[in-house]
C-alpha positions as CSV (number, residue, x, y, z in Angstrom):
1,M,112.6,128.6,108.9
2,N,112.7,128.2,105.2
3,T,109.3,127.1,103.7
4,K,109.1,125.6,100.2
5,V,105.8,125.8,98.4
6,I,105.0,123.2,95.8
7,D,101.7,123.2,93.9
8,L,100.6,119.6,93.4
9,S,97.0,120.4,92.5
10,K,97.3,119.2,88.9
11,T,99.6,116.3,89.8
12,L,97.3,114.9,92.4
13,K,94.1,115.1,90.4
14,P,94.3,111.5,88.9
15,Y,95.0,110.1,92.4
16,S,91.6,111.1,93.9
17,N,90.6,108.9,96.8
18,K,94.0,107.0,96.9
19,W,97.0,106.9,99.2
20,I,100.1,108.3,97.5
21,V,103.8,108.1,98.3
22,L,105.9,111.1,97.3
23,D,109.7,111.1,97.1
24,S,110.7,113.5,99.8
25,E,113.5,115.0,97.7
26,T,111.7,115.6,94.4
27,M,108.0,115.6,95.7
28,K,107.1,113.4,92.8
29,V,104.5,110.6,93.1
30,V,106.2,107.2,93.2
31,A,103.3,105.0,94.2
32,A,99.5,105.3,94.4
33,E,97.1,102.7,95.8
34,K,93.8,102.4,97.7
35,D,95.8,100.7,100.5
36,A,98.4,102.7,102.3
37,N,100.6,99.7,103.2
38,K,100.7,98.6,99.6
39,A,101.7,102.0,98.4
40,L,104.6,102.1,100.9
41,E,105.7,98.7,99.9
42,I,105.8,99.7,96.2
43,A,107.8,102.8,97.1
44,K,110.3,100.8,99.1
45,K,110.8,98.4,96.2
46,R,111.5,101.5,94.1
47,G,114.3,102.6,96.5
48,I,112.5,105.4,98.2
49,N,114.2,105.7,101.6
50,N,112.3,108.7,103.1
51,P,108.8,108.4,101.7
52,V,106.0,111.0,102.3
53,L,102.7,109.1,102.6
54,T,99.4,111.0,102.3
55,R,95.9,110.4,101.2
56,V,94.3,112.4,98.4
57,P,90.7,113.2,99.3
58,Q,88.0,112.3,96.8
59,H,86.9,115.9,96.3
60,Y,89.5,118.4,97.3
61,G,90.1,122.1,96.9
62,T,93.1,123.5,98.6
63,Y,95.2,120.7,100.1
64,I,98.1,121.6,102.3
65,L,100.7,118.9,103.2
């Protein structure tokens, strides 16, 4: 199994306490909202076919997705 490690610690900092949607190919944030459904809706409108939805904790240290 091939595991890819991506450090998103600096990328996720501004999204504290929100639901984010990542593009599964680029792992870039394409939507961020307090409501998960709204974040997914925005991502779909932006053409993201295989979104990765996760919640960024308010105070996080190491966060493994």
